GUDOMAR-683231 format. One record per residue (C-alpha): residue number from 1; chain; z, x, y. Coordinates in nm, 4 decimals. Each point is the difference from the previous one (the first is absolute). Layout:
// GUDOMAR-683231
NUM|A|Z|X|Y
...
// end
This chain:
// GUDOMAR-683231
1|A|5.1226|4.1087|6.9187
2|A|-0.1815|-0.2902|-0.1710
3|A|-0.0633|0.0250|-0.3716
4|A|0.1279|0.3566|-0.0267
5|A|-0.1100|0.1764|-0.3171
6|A|0.1661|0.3300|-0.0827
7|A|-0.1649|0.2309|-0.2504
8|A|0.2650|0.1896|-0.1930
9|A|-0.0228|0.1770|-0.3361
10|A|-0.3168|-0.1922|-0.0849
11|A|0.1573|-0.3424|0.0671
12|A|-0.0918|-0.2529|0.2673
13|A|0.3146|-0.1635|0.1346
14|A|0.0000|-0.3317|0.1840
15|A|0.2509|-0.0178|0.2830
16|A|0.2237|-0.3113|0.0190
17|A|-0.1608|-0.0821|0.3341
18|A|-0.3500|-0.0040|-0.1496
19|A|0.1126|-0.2143|-0.2929
20|A|0.1558|-0.2514|0.2368
21|A|-0.3232|-0.0158|0.1990
22|A|-0.2179|-0.0834|-0.2988
23|A|-0.1641|-0.3418|0.0407
24|A|-0.2104|-0.2255|-0.2249
25|A|-0.3760|0.0392|0.0214
26|A|-0.1963|-0.2921|0.1372
27|A|-0.1051|-0.2811|-0.2341
28|A|-0.3480|-0.0018|0.1582
29|A|-0.2350|0.2701|0.1218
30|A|-0.1092|-0.1849|0.3133
31|A|-0.3190|-0.1847|-0.0902
32|A|-0.0748|-0.2689|0.2587
33|A|-0.1455|-0.2434|-0.2529
34|A|0.2295|0.0737|-0.2970
35|A|0.3312|0.1266|0.1390
36|A|0.1723|0.0164|-0.3404
37|A|-0.2636|0.2180|-0.1634
38|A|0.1011|0.3608|-0.0403
39|A|0.3327|0.1541|0.0982
40|A|0.1369|0.2525|0.2454
41|A|0.2166|0.3094|-0.0198
42|A|-0.2045|0.2138|-0.2371
43|A|-0.3488|0.1290|-0.0766
44|A|-0.1255|-0.0390|-0.3579
45|A|-0.1433|0.3213|-0.1449
46|A|-0.0876|-0.0812|-0.3642
47|A|0.0429|-0.2828|-0.2491
48|A|0.0237|0.0721|-0.3719
49|A|-0.0556|-0.3173|-0.2012
50|A|0.1116|0.0356|-0.3650
51|A|-0.0711|-0.3425|-0.1464
52|A|-0.0618|-0.1432|-0.3461
53|A|-0.2087|-0.3155|-0.0338
54|A|0.0584|-0.2540|-0.2757
55|A|-0.3380|-0.1664|-0.0522
56|A|0.1322|-0.3116|-0.1751
57|A|0.2688|-0.0797|0.2573
58|A|-0.1826|0.1555|0.2983
59|A|0.3302|0.1657|0.0835
60|A|0.0699|0.3327|0.1675
61|A|0.2971|0.2258|-0.0648
62|A|0.0791|0.3417|0.1367
63|A|0.1001|0.1980|0.3055
64|A|-0.1637|0.0565|0.3362
65|A|0.1198|0.3070|0.1874
66|A|-0.0592|0.0409|0.3717
67|A|0.0290|0.3319|0.1792
68|A|0.0499|-0.0574|0.3711
69|A|0.1129|0.1731|0.3175
70|A|0.2712|-0.1648|0.2075
71|A|-0.0987|-0.0474|0.3637
72|A|0.3584|-0.0759|0.1059
73|A|0.3489|0.0235|-0.1455
74|A|-0.0067|-0.2792|-0.2568
75|A|0.2950|-0.1979|-0.1290
76|A|-0.2431|-0.2332|-0.1813
77|A|-0.3730|-0.0622|-0.0201
78|A|-0.2387|-0.2642|-0.1279
79|A|-0.2925|-0.0230|-0.2371
80|A|-0.2335|-0.2972|-0.0395
81|A|0.0307|-0.1382|-0.3526
82|A|-0.0143|-0.3505|-0.1391
83|A|0.0671|-0.1296|-0.3500
84|A|0.1130|0.1980|-0.3073
85|A|0.3488|0.0881|-0.1178
86|A|0.1361|0.3264|0.1367
87|A|0.2235|0.1832|-0.2452
88|A|0.0788|0.3125|0.2049
89|A|-0.0674|0.1756|0.3276
90|A|0.0817|0.3663|0.0565
91|A|-0.0326|0.1920|0.3259
92|A|-0.0121|0.3770|-0.0409
93|A|0.1117|-0.0523|-0.3592
94|A|0.3115|-0.1997|0.0940
95|A|0.0493|-0.3743|-0.0641
96|A|-0.0612|-0.2061|0.3128
97|A|0.1124|-0.3482|0.0956
98|A|-0.2690|-0.2555|0.0802
99|A|-0.0550|-0.3604|0.0946
100|A|-0.3079|-0.2217|0.0142
101|A|-0.1250|-0.2706|0.2356
102|A|-0.3576|-0.1202|-0.0429
103|A|-0.2283|0.3023|0.0296
104|A|0.2768|0.2201|0.1353
105|A|0.1737|0.2407|-0.2378
106|A|0.2821|0.1674|0.1943
107|A|0.1341|0.3222|-0.1500
108|A|0.3251|0.1675|0.0991
109|A|0.0236|0.3598|-0.1244
110|A|0.3339|0.1436|-0.1094
111|A|-0.0032|0.2249|0.3080
112|A|-0.1949|-0.0354|0.3265
113|A|-0.3356|0.1733|0.0235
114|A|-0.0722|0.2393|0.2853
115|A|-0.2971|-0.0124|0.2313
116|A|-0.2785|0.2281|-0.1343
117|A|0.1577|0.0046|-0.3460
118|A|-0.2368|-0.0344|-0.2943
119|A|0.1533|-0.2451|-0.2470
120|A|-0.1019|-0.1748|-0.3207
121|A|0.0549|-0.3623|-0.0993
122|A|-0.0523|-0.1127|-0.3601
123|A|-0.0182|-0.3746|-0.0699
124|A|0.0076|-0.1075|-0.3659
125|A|-0.1158|-0.3562|-0.0654
126|A|-0.1760|-0.2364|-0.2374
127|A|-0.1621|-0.3404|-0.0028
128|A|-0.3265|-0.1890|0.0410
129|A|-0.1856|0.0709|0.3254
130|A|-0.0127|-0.3028|0.2288
131|A|0.2451|-0.2048|-0.2038
132|A|0.2322|-0.2063|0.2175
133|A|-0.1388|0.1164|0.3344
134|A|-0.1659|-0.2062|0.2756
135|A|-0.3764|-0.0304|0.0263
136|A|-0.2075|0.2996|0.1005
137|A|-0.1857|0.0358|0.3292
138|A|-0.3478|-0.0359|-0.1509
139|A|-0.1815|0.0480|-0.3298
140|A|-0.0301|0.3736|0.0672
141|A|0.3748|0.0346|0.0716
142|A|0.1427|-0.0886|-0.3417
143|A|0.0870|0.3566|-0.0896
144|A|0.0179|0.0438|-0.3776
145|A|-0.2286|-0.2674|-0.1501
146|A|-0.0454|-0.0731|-0.3687
147|A|-0.3278|-0.1464|-0.1275
148|A|-0.1243|-0.0565|-0.3535
149|A|-0.1394|0.3518|-0.0471
150|A|0.2515|0.2085|0.1901
151|A|0.1524|0.0604|0.3424
152|A|-0.1177|0.0690|0.3520
153|A|0.2069|0.0749|0.3100
154|A|-0.1048|-0.1249|0.3448
155|A|0.2662|-0.0075|0.2707
156|A|-0.1462|-0.0530|0.3493
157|A|0.1961|-0.0449|0.2198
158|A|0.3441|-0.0407|-0.1614
159|A|-0.0335|-0.0132|-0.3788
160|A|0.1185|0.3521|-0.0851
161|A|0.3630|-0.1123|0.0187
162|A|-0.0716|-0.2536|-0.2752
163|A|-0.0254|0.2748|-0.2615
164|A|0.1872|0.3109|0.1219
165|A|0.2660|0.0865|0.2629
166|A|-0.1796|0.1368|0.3065
167|A|-0.0059|0.0399|0.3760
168|A|-0.2753|-0.2595|0.0132
169|A|-0.1894|0.0662|0.3233
170|A|-0.3051|0.2162|0.0772
171|A|0.1975|0.2027|0.2542
172|A|0.1891|0.1733|-0.2807
173|A|-0.2599|0.1563|-0.2272
174|A|0.1030|0.2283|-0.2842
175|A|-0.1329|0.1957|-0.2964
176|A|0.0217|-0.1636|-0.3438
177|A|0.0427|0.0836|-0.3664
178|A|-0.0611|-0.2798|-0.2526
179|A|0.1365|0.0443|-0.3514
180|A|-0.0993|-0.3209|-0.1748
181|A|0.0596|-0.0628|-0.3711
182|A|-0.2071|-0.2683|-0.1747
183|A|-0.0742|-0.1034|-0.3603
184|A|-0.2993|0.1687|-0.1573
185|A|-0.2954|-0.0412|0.0404
186|A|0.0450|-0.1132|0.3632
187|A|-0.1248|0.2354|0.2728
188|A|0.1722|0.0467|0.3383
189|A|-0.1845|0.0774|0.3233
190|A|0.1882|0.0667|0.3250
191|A|-0.0283|0.1852|0.3305
192|A|-0.0904|0.3679|0.0191
193|A|-0.0743|0.2073|-0.3075
194|A|0.1022|-0.0397|-0.3617
195|A|0.2077|0.3102|-0.0722
196|A|0.1221|-0.0648|-0.3559
197|A|0.0252|-0.2470|-0.2857
198|A|0.2719|-0.0085|-0.2635
199|A|-0.0182|-0.1995|-0.3243
200|A|0.3194|-0.1033|-0.1789
201|A|0.0197|-0.2342|-0.2986
202|A|-0.2410|-0.2742|0.1008
203|A|0.0403|0.0386|0.3752
204|A|-0.1708|0.2290|0.2471
205|A|0.1174|0.1240|0.3388
206|A|-0.2488|0.0668|0.2795
207|A|0.1073|0.2239|0.2889
208|A|-0.1938|-0.0371|0.3241
209|A|0.0773|0.1881|0.3195
210|A|-0.1159|0.0074|0.3596
211|A|0.1341|0.2393|0.2620
212|A|-0.1814|-0.1731|0.2864
213|A|0.1882|-0.2517|0.2178
214|A|-0.0312|-0.3464|-0.1516
215|A|0.0997|-0.3303|0.1604
216|A|0.1968|-0.2221|-0.2379
217|A|-0.2506|-0.2874|0.0044
218|A|-0.2645|0.2421|-0.1318
219|A|0.2007|0.1126|-0.3042
220|A|-0.1507|-0.1344|-0.3220
221|A|0.0446|0.0026|-0.3760
222|A|-0.2710|-0.1471|-0.2244
223|A|0.0345|-0.0528|-0.3736
224|A|-0.2796|-0.1065|-0.2302
225|A|-0.2540|0.0740|-0.2703
226|A|-0.1931|0.2322|0.2286
227|A|-0.2959|0.2294|-0.0493
228|A|0.0187|0.3010|0.2312
229|A|-0.3011|0.1261|0.1933
230|A|0.0326|0.3430|0.1625
231|A|-0.2540|0.1374|0.2492
232|A|-0.0206|0.2796|0.2536
233|A|-0.0255|-0.1215|0.3575
234|A|-0.0909|0.1955|0.3136
235|A|0.1474|0.3516|0.0060
236|A|0.1343|-0.0494|-0.3536
237|A|0.2194|-0.2992|0.0901
238|A|0.1218|-0.1635|-0.3237
239|A|-0.1209|-0.3588|-0.0356
240|A|0.1849|-0.1679|-0.2873
241|A|-0.0492|-0.3673|-0.0644
242|A|0.1507|-0.2427|-0.2512
243|A|-0.2078|-0.2873|-0.1381
244|A|0.0624|-0.2699|-0.2634
245|A|-0.1676|0.1244|-0.3157
246|A|-0.2390|-0.2949|-0.0432
247|A|-0.1534|0.0295|0.3494
248|A|0.0240|0.3754|0.0521
249|A|-0.3759|0.0589|0.0120
250|A|-0.0604|-0.2763|0.2543
251|A|0.2979|0.1080|0.2091
252|A|-0.1268|0.3585|0.0063
253|A|-0.3224|-0.1298|0.1561
254|A|0.1866|-0.2177|0.2525
255|A|0.1992|0.3003|0.1224
256|A|-0.2789|0.2518|-0.0541
257|A|-0.0540|0.0749|0.3695
258|A|0.3606|0.0998|0.0648
259|A|-0.0688|0.3739|0.0266
260|A|-0.2835|-0.0603|0.2478
261|A|0.2237|-0.2305|0.2027
262|A|0.2749|0.2636|0.0143
263|A|-0.2482|0.2578|0.1293
264|A|-0.1322|-0.2421|0.2619
265|A|0.3421|-0.1060|0.1258
266|A|0.1181|0.3619|0.0065
267|A|-0.2878|0.0739|0.2377
268|A|0.0865|-0.2962|0.2224
269|A|0.3825|0.0112|-0.0113
270|A|0.1022|0.3503|-0.1102
271|A|0.0839|0.1537|-0.3388
272|A|0.1246|-0.2285|-0.2760
273|A|0.3796|0.0109|0.0472
274|A|0.1478|-0.0026|-0.3536
275|A|-0.0010|0.1876|-0.3303
276|A|-0.2133|-0.2473|-0.1950
277|A|-0.1730|-0.3364|0.0116
278|A|-0.1117|-0.2645|-0.2433
279|A|0.0440|-0.3667|-0.0779
280|A|0.1887|-0.2055|-0.2545
281|A|-0.1339|-0.3334|-0.1213
282|A|0.2584|-0.2503|-0.1186
283|A|-0.1342|-0.2023|-0.2912
284|A|0.0423|-0.3266|0.1872
285|A|-0.1508|-0.1801|0.2946
286|A|0.1940|0.0987|0.3127
287|A|-0.1718|-0.1664|0.2938
288|A|0.0794|0.3093|0.2093
289|A|-0.0237|0.3787|-0.0037
290|A|0.2613|0.2416|0.1341
291|A|-0.0244|0.3582|0.1219
292|A|0.2945|0.1369|-0.1993
293|A|0.0047|0.3686|0.0903
294|A|-0.2401|0.2241|-0.1967
295|A|-0.0593|-0.2853|-0.2511
296|A|-0.1393|-0.3182|0.1530
297|A|0.0723|-0.3187|-0.1934
298|A|-0.2747|-0.2461|-0.0942
299|A|-0.0234|-0.2974|-0.2324
300|A|-0.2412|-0.0610|-0.2834
301|A|-0.2068|-0.2306|0.2243
302|A|-0.0745|0.2788|0.2491
303|A|-0.0826|0.2514|-0.2733
304|A|-0.2593|-0.2361|-0.1486
305|A|-0.1946|0.0181|0.3233
306|A|0.0730|-0.3421|0.1365
307|A|0.0327|-0.0858|0.3689
308|A|-0.0769|0.2977|0.2232
309|A|0.1330|0.2676|-0.2330
310|A|-0.1545|0.3005|0.1789
311|A|0.1410|-0.1149|0.3327
312|A|0.3465|-0.0389|-0.1555
313|A|-0.0217|0.3407|-0.1708
314|A|-0.0785|0.1635|0.3352
315|A|0.2703|-0.2003|0.1783
316|A|0.2826|0.1074|-0.2342
317|A|-0.1168|0.3618|-0.0015
318|A|-0.0052|0.0131|0.3810
319|A|0.3642|-0.1083|0.0022
320|A|0.0926|0.3385|-0.1460
321|A|-0.0647|0.1367|0.3508
322|A|0.0990|-0.3044|0.2057
323|A|0.3063|-0.1724|-0.1398
324|A|0.1141|0.2533|-0.2593
325|A|-0.0283|0.3350|0.1805
326|A|0.0384|-0.1495|0.3498
327|A|0.2358|-0.2940|-0.0488
328|A|0.1053|-0.2597|0.2598
329|A|0.3397|0.0565|0.1550
330|A|0.0464|-0.3785|0.0224
331|A|-0.1466|-0.2747|-0.2132
332|A|-0.1318|-0.1723|0.3131
333|A|-0.2568|0.2831|0.0217
334|A|-0.1588|-0.0929|-0.3340
335|A|-0.3445|-0.0065|0.1637
336|A|0.0191|0.3808|-0.0035
337|A|-0.0258|-0.0380|-0.3780
338|A|-0.2231|-0.2988|-0.0550
339|A|-0.2295|0.0190|0.3009
340|A|-0.0665|0.3664|-0.0708
341|A|-0.0720|-0.0527|-0.3700
342|A|-0.2237|-0.2998|0.0715
343|A|-0.2022|0.2001|0.2499
344|A|-0.0110|0.3001|-0.2339
345|A|-0.1693|-0.2204|-0.2612
346|A|-0.2500|-0.1015|0.2688
347|A|-0.0601|0.3699|0.0749
348|A|-0.0772|0.0550|-0.3694
349|A|-0.2491|-0.2879|0.0226
350|A|-0.1616|0.1698|0.2999
351|A|-0.0102|0.3313|-0.1886
352|A|-0.1701|-0.1490|-0.3048
353|A|-0.2222|-0.2681|0.1584
354|A|-0.0464|0.0961|0.3650
355|A|0.1071|-0.1099|0.3451
356|A|-0.1754|-0.3336|-0.0203
357|A|0.2125|-0.0950|-0.2994
358|A|0.3130|0.0924|0.1957
359|A|-0.1071|-0.2053|0.3012
360|A|-0.0739|-0.3017|-0.2179
361|A|0.3340|0.0341|-0.1770
362|A|0.1957|0.0293|0.3247
363|A|-0.1855|-0.2951|0.1532
364|A|0.0806|-0.2014|-0.3119
365|A|0.3740|0.0613|0.0196
366|A|-0.0009|-0.0658|0.3759
367|A|-0.1014|-0.3637|-0.0515
368|A|0.3271|-0.1222|-0.1567
369|A|0.1964|0.1948|0.2613
370|A|-0.1830|-0.1929|0.2723
371|A|0.0588|-0.3390|-0.1643
372|A|0.2995|-0.1580|0.1789
373|A|0.0828|-0.2242|-0.2978
374|A|0.0197|0.2928|-0.2411
375|A|0.1813|0.2216|0.2493
376|A|0.2784|-0.2537|0.0338
377|A|0.0735|0.0083|-0.3715
378|A|-0.1223|0.3287|-0.1433
379|A|-0.0729|0.2696|0.2577
380|A|0.2826|0.0988|0.2314
381|A|-0.0486|0.2877|0.2463
382|A|0.0461|0.3130|-0.2128
383|A|0.2627|0.1604|0.2234
384|A|0.2342|-0.2982|-0.0288
385|A|-0.0103|-0.1584|-0.3457
386|A|0.2738|-0.2348|-0.1092
387|A|0.2726|0.1452|-0.2239
388|A|-0.0588|-0.3019|-0.2246
389|A|-0.3743|0.0702|-0.0245
390|A|-0.0193|0.3762|0.0289
391|A|-0.3231|0.0363|-0.1975
392|A|-0.2026|-0.2674|0.1762
393|A|-0.3728|0.0498|0.0474
394|A|0.0356|0.1139|0.3599
395|A|0.1589|0.3343|-0.0898
396|A|-0.2949|0.0675|-0.2329
397|A|-0.3074|-0.1342|0.1806
398|A|0.1009|0.0183|0.3653
399|A|0.1801|0.3263|-0.0751
400|A|-0.3302|0.1376|-0.1285
401|A|-0.1792|-0.1390|0.3035
402|A|0.2483|0.1749|0.2289
403|A|-0.1143|0.3299|-0.1486
404|A|-0.3683|-0.0894|0.0127
405|A|0.0321|-0.1101|0.3624
406|A|0.1781|0.3289|0.0763
407|A|-0.2896|0.1884|-0.1616
408|A|-0.2488|-0.1913|0.2151
409|A|0.2050|0.0734|0.3122
410|A|0.0672|0.3736|-0.0378
411|A|-0.2911|0.1050|-0.2209
412|A|-0.0219|0.1387|-0.3514
413|A|0.1049|0.3566|0.0779
414|A|0.3236|-0.0958|0.1750
415|A|0.0700|-0.2823|-0.2443
416|A|-0.0150|0.2071|-0.3171
417|A|0.1842|0.2852|0.1662
418|A|0.2706|-0.2541|0.0851
419|A|0.0307|-0.1087|-0.3634
420|A|0.0254|0.3595|-0.1214
421|A|0.2501|0.0991|0.2689
422|A|0.2149|-0.3091|-0.0621
423|A|0.0181|0.0708|-0.3725
424|A|0.0668|0.3698|0.0531
425|A|0.2797|-0.0610|0.2505
426|A|0.1887|-0.2617|-0.2021
427|A|-0.0881|0.1086|-0.3547
428|A|0.2888|-0.0592|-0.2451
429|A|0.1940|-0.1787|0.2724
430|A|0.0063|-0.3251|0.1955
431|A|-0.1823|-0.1268|0.3041
432|A|-0.0020|-0.3027|0.2279
433|A|-0.2834|-0.1713|0.1849
434|A|0.0911|0.1882|0.3177
435|A|-0.0433|0.3303|-0.1831
436|A|-0.3560|-0.0851|-0.0993
437|A|-0.0823|-0.1169|0.3522
438|A|0.1353|0.3257|0.1440
439|A|-0.2222|0.2055|-0.2316
440|A|-0.3060|-0.2093|0.0858
441|A|0.0630|0.0389|0.3726
442|A|0.0595|0.3751|-0.0296
443|A|-0.3210|0.0564|-0.1985
444|A|-0.2227|-0.2310|0.2036
445|A|0.1462|0.0623|0.3439
446|A|-0.0158|-0.3770|0.0600
447|A|0.2818|-0.2333|0.1056
448|A|-0.0002|-0.2469|-0.2902
449|A|0.3049|-0.2131|0.0825
450|A|-0.1966|-0.3127|0.0944
451|A|-0.2425|0.0495|-0.2865
452|A|0.2760|0.0039|-0.2619
453|A|0.1880|-0.2847|0.1673
454|A|-0.3123|-0.2152|-0.0321
455|A|-0.0788|0.0930|-0.3589
456|A|0.3491|0.0138|-0.1445
457|A|0.1971|-0.2637|0.1888
458|A|-0.2236|-0.2547|0.1785
459|A|-0.0228|-0.3386|-0.1688
460|A|-0.3809|-0.0044|0.0286
461|A|-0.2111|0.2730|-0.1526
462|A|-0.1876|0.1959|0.2714
463|A|-0.3745|-0.0228|0.0427
464|A|-0.2223|0.2846|-0.1209
465|A|-0.2939|0.0126|0.2446
466|A|-0.1657|0.2933|-0.1820
467|A|-0.0479|-0.2238|-0.3043
468|A|-0.0409|-0.3322|0.1766
469|A|0.3257|-0.1335|-0.1414
470|A|0.2424|-0.2216|0.1878
471|A|0.2497|-0.2721|-0.0835
472|A|-0.0980|-0.3586|0.0870
473|A|0.1253|-0.1566|0.3182
474|A|0.3060|-0.2177|-0.0414
// end
């Protein structure tokens, strides 16, 4: 009998055969584009981050504890973690051996772990985030980032491992508790809900918690001189936002339509999926925004109303449904995040300014997609982006056009029913492009294989006869 466990007098005994059959977990979770992201052999359940931040040194010190369930008999397993000095690792309270190679932290527990066993791993470490590690994927993948007024965390797609030990892939979501200690008078904002604060001799600890599944790239901690704005959203949903004190009034206006947007998207996509929402504004110019779960991250430039702020506000909010609640199973399917959020912002434009405004907007973003010079450098087909240019314009603009073209093909009733059914079916989990296509075909009753091949994978953007749009002849 494989992996025999005998229950006797309240003890679980591991047979010698099962111990001998324990194997290391995989050092990757199976992503086609990023094979070393994530790890196999276990399922993360909850992370508890107990970290103290030194503002002068920008250093972190503390312990991160992972509760996980083994999916096989494990002789060893990996976490993604880069940088820092590790002082101790304990598995189920016992010291564990470990070794490091690049991002891979390999842990060997004192005794093998059994399949289906719930186990805890506590990693104690210290150091400066990002110190001595290779360059990050993009500006929004730095992980823990210090700026003059505080800290923000943005980690898409692989920056989480630059500040805490983690199974760093969207396929392994988990619940989180953040227990972050900072010098007074700094304020900490993170995912979920603030459950407690604790002052102690010039420092203050903020405890944030979310019980909803959270992908590692969406975990965030923000530290600054924040003013808190708290509002009631639809159905009493807490909306708590954190603004730099000197621009709080302007920022409140910039994000003033958030509750109305939540109500609108809930009607189009299904109920808002998490326990709270809000935004945090880092007191620095970012050049990007990120949909960190329940607390979207913006820079000072966006909060001051520059450059399409309402569109960006709607875009990051829509990600809470598409990207955060329903998360891609592979990074190659990033259009399921960015195309959906881009089109959601266009739907908000239609809702507030009418169908003509939507048609003009969609025609405007079609033009660069039909320009062969721009396509060659900036707009790859959304279903097959390059791993080196994952967030190219094609996944945003042509991804949005894929959805608009689908709406034109199957009609509004079937289209919006498809969006609601897709979110409902894969809520809090992961989905691939084929999953969305299957839902669209089931709802519409139409064979859409050729349609999606043309819109997602063909080198040339399809024509849109209904709107008189077509790419130029080459």
